[in-house]
C-alpha positions as YAML, in Angstrom:
chain: A
units: angstrom
residues:
- id: 1
  name: MET
  ca: [24.75, 6.60, 5.72]
- id: 2
  name: LEU
  ca: [25.37, 4.76, 2.44]
- id: 3
  name: ARG
  ca: [24.38, 1.47, 4.07]
- id: 4
  name: GLN
  ca: [21.05, 2.97, 5.13]
- id: 5
  name: LEU
  ca: [20.37, 4.29, 1.65]
- id: 6
  name: VAL
  ca: [21.24, 0.97, 0.04]
- id: 7
  name: PHE
  ca: [19.13, -1.14, 2.39]
- id: 8
  name: GLY
  ca: [16.29, 1.39, 2.47]
- id: 9
  name: GLY
  ca: [16.31, 1.68, -1.31]
- id: 10
  name: ALA
  ca: [16.34, -2.09, -1.80]
- id: 11
  name: ILE
  ca: [13.46, -2.63, 0.60]
- id: 12
  name: SER
  ca: [11.53, 0.25, -0.97]
- id: 13
  name: LEU
  ca: [12.00, -1.26, -4.44]
- id: 14
  name: PHE
  ca: [10.87, -4.66, -3.16]
- id: 15
  name: ASN
  ca: [7.73, -3.07, -1.68]
- id: 16
  name: ILE
  ca: [7.11, -1.13, -4.89]
- id: 17
  name: GLY
  ca: [7.25, -4.49, -6.71]
- id: 18
  name: ILE
  ca: [4.66, -5.96, -4.33]
- id: 19
  name: HIS
  ca: [2.43, -2.96, -4.89]
- id: 20
  name: ALA
  ca: [2.94, -3.09, -8.67]
- id: 21
  name: VAL
  ca: [1.63, -6.64, -8.76]
- id: 22
  name: LEU
  ca: [-1.47, -5.66, -6.77]
- id: 23
  name: VAL
  ca: [-2.04, -2.54, -8.87]
- id: 24
  name: ALA
  ca: [-1.72, -4.41, -12.16]
- id: 25
  name: TRP
  ca: [-4.05, -7.17, -11.04]
- id: 26
  name: LEU
  ca: [-6.67, -4.77, -9.64]
- id: 27
  name: THR
  ca: [-6.60, -2.51, -12.69]
- id: 28
  name: VAL
  ca: [-6.88, -5.35, -15.20]
- id: 29
  name: THR
  ca: [-9.64, -6.98, -13.17]
- id: 30
  name: ALA
  ca: [-11.55, -3.70, -12.90]
- id: 31
  name: HIS
  ca: [-11.31, -3.15, -16.65]
- id: 32
  name: ARG
  ca: [-12.60, -6.67, -17.30]
- id: 33
  name: ILE
  ca: [-15.48, -6.15, -14.90]
- id: 34
  name: GLY
  ca: [-16.19, -2.74, -16.40]
- id: 35
  name: HIS
  ca: [-16.47, -4.21, -19.88]
- id: 36
  name: GLY
  ca: [-18.28, -7.36, -18.77]
- id: 37
  name: VAL
  ca: [-21.86, -8.08, -17.93]
- id: 38
  name: ARG
  ca: [-23.79, -5.15, -16.46]
- id: 39
  name: THR
  ca: [-26.04, -5.70, -13.49]
- id: 40
  name: VAL
  ca: [-29.42, -4.29, -12.62]
- id: 41
  name: ARG
  ca: [-27.90, -2.61, -9.56]
- id: 42
  name: PRO
  ca: [-24.68, -0.93, -10.74]
- id: 43
  name: ALA
  ca: [-24.33, 1.10, -7.52]
- id: 44
  name: LEU
  ca: [-24.21, -2.06, -5.39]
- id: 45
  name: ARG
  ca: [-21.73, -3.65, -7.77]
- id: 46
  name: LEU
  ca: [-19.55, -0.55, -7.67]
- id: 47
  name: MET
  ca: [-19.66, -0.45, -3.86]
- id: 48
  name: ALA
  ca: [-18.60, -4.09, -3.68]
- id: 49
  name: ILE
  ca: [-15.76, -3.48, -6.12]
- id: 50
  name: ALA
  ca: [-14.57, -0.39, -4.24]
- id: 51
  name: ALA
  ca: [-14.65, -2.16, -0.88]
- id: 52
  name: SER
  ca: [-12.85, -5.19, -2.29]
- id: 53
  name: ALA
  ca: [-10.16, -3.09, -3.96]
- id: 54
  name: ALA
  ca: [-9.60, -1.04, -0.80]
- id: 55
  name: ALA
  ca: [-9.33, -4.20, 1.32]
- id: 56
  name: ILE
  ca: [-6.83, -5.74, -1.10]
- id: 57
  name: LEU
  ca: [-4.71, -2.59, -1.14]
- id: 58
  name: MET
  ca: [-4.78, -2.36, 2.67]
- id: 59
  name: ALA
  ca: [-3.68, -5.98, 2.91]
- id: 60
  name: GLY
  ca: [-0.85, -5.12, 0.53]
- id: 61
  name: HIS
  ca: [0.22, -2.27, 2.80]
- id: 62
  name: VAL
  ca: [0.25, -4.59, 5.81]
- id: 63
  name: VAL
  ca: [2.47, -7.01, 3.87]
- id: 64
  name: GLU
  ca: [4.78, -4.13, 2.95]
- id: 65
  name: VAL
  ca: [4.98, -3.05, 6.61]
- id: 66
  name: GLY
  ca: [5.82, -6.69, 7.33]
- id: 67
  name: VAL
  ca: [8.77, -6.49, 4.94]
- id: 68
  name: TRP
  ca: [10.06, -3.43, 6.83]
- id: 69
  name: THR
  ca: [9.41, -5.25, 10.11]
- id: 70
  name: VAL
  ca: [11.61, -8.17, 9.10]
- id: 71
  name: PHE
  ca: [14.41, -5.78, 8.21]
- id: 72
  name: TYR
  ca: [13.98, -3.78, 11.43]
- id: 73
  name: ALA
  ca: [14.14, -6.97, 13.50]
- id: 74
  name: LEU
  ca: [17.13, -8.46, 11.67]
- id: 75
  name: ALA
  ca: [19.14, -5.22, 11.70]
- id: 76
  name: ASP
  ca: [18.25, -4.25, 15.29]
- id: 77
  name: VAL
  ca: [17.07, -0.88, 14.03]
- id: 78
  name: ALA
  ca: [15.41, 0.14, 17.29]
- id: 79
  name: PRO
  ca: [15.70, -0.93, 20.90]
- id: 80
  name: THR
  ca: [12.17, -2.30, 21.05]
- id: 81
  name: THR
  ca: [10.40, -5.61, 21.22]
- id: 82
  name: GLU
  ca: [7.79, -4.26, 18.80]
- id: 83
  name: PRO
  ca: [9.44, -3.91, 15.38]
- id: 84
  name: PHE
  ca: [6.03, -4.22, 13.66]
- id: 85
  name: TYR
  ca: [4.71, -1.25, 15.63]
- id: 86
  name: PHE
  ca: [7.81, 0.81, 14.87]
- id: 87
  name: ALA
  ca: [7.68, -0.10, 11.17]
- id: 88
  name: PHE
  ca: [3.97, 0.75, 10.97]
- id: 89
  name: VAL
  ca: [4.45, 4.12, 12.68]
- id: 90
  name: ASN
  ca: [7.22, 4.99, 10.23]
- id: 91
  name: TYR
  ca: [5.44, 3.64, 7.13]
- id: 92
  name: THR
  ca: [2.32, 5.67, 7.89]
- id: 93
  name: THR
  ca: [4.41, 8.77, 8.73]
- id: 94
  name: LEU
  ca: [2.81, 9.08, 12.16]
- id: 95
  name: GLY
  ca: [6.18, 9.39, 13.90]
- id: 96
  name: TYR
  ca: [4.95, 9.24, 17.49]
- id: 97
  name: GLY
  ca: [8.51, 9.52, 18.77]
- id: 98
  name: ASP
  ca: [8.03, 6.99, 21.55]
- id: 99
  name: VAL
  ca: [10.50, 4.66, 19.80]
- id: 100
  name: VAL
  ca: [13.51, 5.99, 17.95]
- id: 101
  name: PRO
  ca: [16.06, 4.10, 15.87]
- id: 102
  name: VAL
  ca: [19.57, 3.48, 17.05]
- id: 103
  name: GLU
  ca: [21.99, 6.12, 15.76]
- id: 104
  name: LYS
  ca: [23.48, 4.00, 12.99]
- id: 105
  name: TRP
  ca: [19.97, 3.59, 11.46]
- id: 106
  name: ASN
  ca: [18.64, 7.14, 11.94]
- id: 107
  name: LEU
  ca: [17.76, 7.57, 8.23]
- id: 108
  name: ILE
  ca: [15.80, 4.35, 7.87]
- id: 109
  name: GLY
  ca: [12.63, 5.85, 9.41]
- id: 110
  name: PRO
  ca: [12.40, 8.66, 6.86]
- id: 111
  name: ILE
  ca: [13.12, 6.20, 4.05]
- id: 112
  name: THR
  ca: [10.32, 3.97, 5.33]
- id: 113
  name: ALA
  ca: [8.02, 7.00, 5.53]
- id: 114
  name: ALA
  ca: [8.84, 8.05, 1.98]
- id: 115
  name: ASN
  ca: [8.05, 4.53, 0.80]
- id: 116
  name: GLY
  ca: [4.72, 4.59, 2.65]
- id: 117
  name: VAL
  ca: [3.71, 8.01, 1.31]
- id: 118
  name: LEU
  ca: [4.50, 6.94, -2.25]
- id: 119
  name: LEU
  ca: [2.56, 3.69, -1.98]
- id: 120
  name: PHE
  ca: [-0.44, 5.24, -0.19]
- id: 121
  name: GLY
  ca: [-0.60, 7.85, -2.95]
- id: 122
  name: LEU
  ca: [-0.46, 5.11, -5.56]
- id: 123
  name: SER
  ca: [-3.24, 3.24, -3.77]
- id: 124
  name: THR
  ca: [-5.43, 6.35, -3.87]
- id: 125
  name: ALA
  ca: [-4.88, 6.68, -7.62]
- id: 126
  name: VAL
  ca: [-5.60, 2.98, -8.10]
- id: 127
  name: LEU
  ca: [-8.90, 3.22, -6.23]
- id: 128
  name: PHE
  ca: [-9.99, 6.05, -8.53]
- id: 129
  name: GLU
  ca: [-8.96, 4.05, -11.60]
- id: 130
  name: VAL
  ca: [-10.75, 0.93, -10.36]
- id: 131
  name: LEU
  ca: [-13.93, 2.92, -9.78]
- id: 132
  name: ARG
  ca: [-13.62, 4.61, -13.16]
- id: 133
  name: ALA
  ca: [-12.94, 1.37, -15.01]
- id: 134
  name: ALA
  ca: [-15.61, -0.66, -13.27]
- id: 135
  name: GLY
  ca: [-18.18, 2.14, -13.21]
- id: 136
  name: PRO
  ca: [-21.47, 2.00, -14.99]
- id: 137
  name: GLY
  ca: [-20.25, 4.09, -17.93]
- id: 138
  name: ASP
  ca: [-23.02, 4.68, -20.46]
- id: 139
  name: ASP
  ca: [-25.44, 2.13, -19.02]
- id: 140
  name: PRO
  ca: [-29.06, 3.13, -18.95]
- id: 141
  name: PRO
  ca: [-30.38, 3.82, -15.45]
- id: 142
  name: ALA
  ca: [-31.74, 0.83, -13.55]
- id: 143
  name: PRO
  ca: [-35.55, 0.55, -13.51]
...
């Protein structure tokens, strides 16, 4: 059990680091855009920023699932030829149950799920902050 907690914790911290880099970059960029030049069509600009931020965060989640996938494959966590699928199902907390970990790694799925829940929640907060920071603020309405 200790081995699972150590490996799960280390991988979770690594993924949190990946997410922290994305969050910092997105937040700083949104603040710069928000305080930069205003456009005639702030709604279109805001939609583009929101879509871009969401796509970047989703790409970050896929990378983080990839980190779990590498661990799952190297540690033979589950008797499957699809460690990416198994990692994604755990990370997103879907838990289909069609693939289960081997007994010595039975806690790694919940650890992966906890990591995913935390980072999805952080992504939601970041999207709100990006929209707030890059929003039109006190601009006069477009003609």
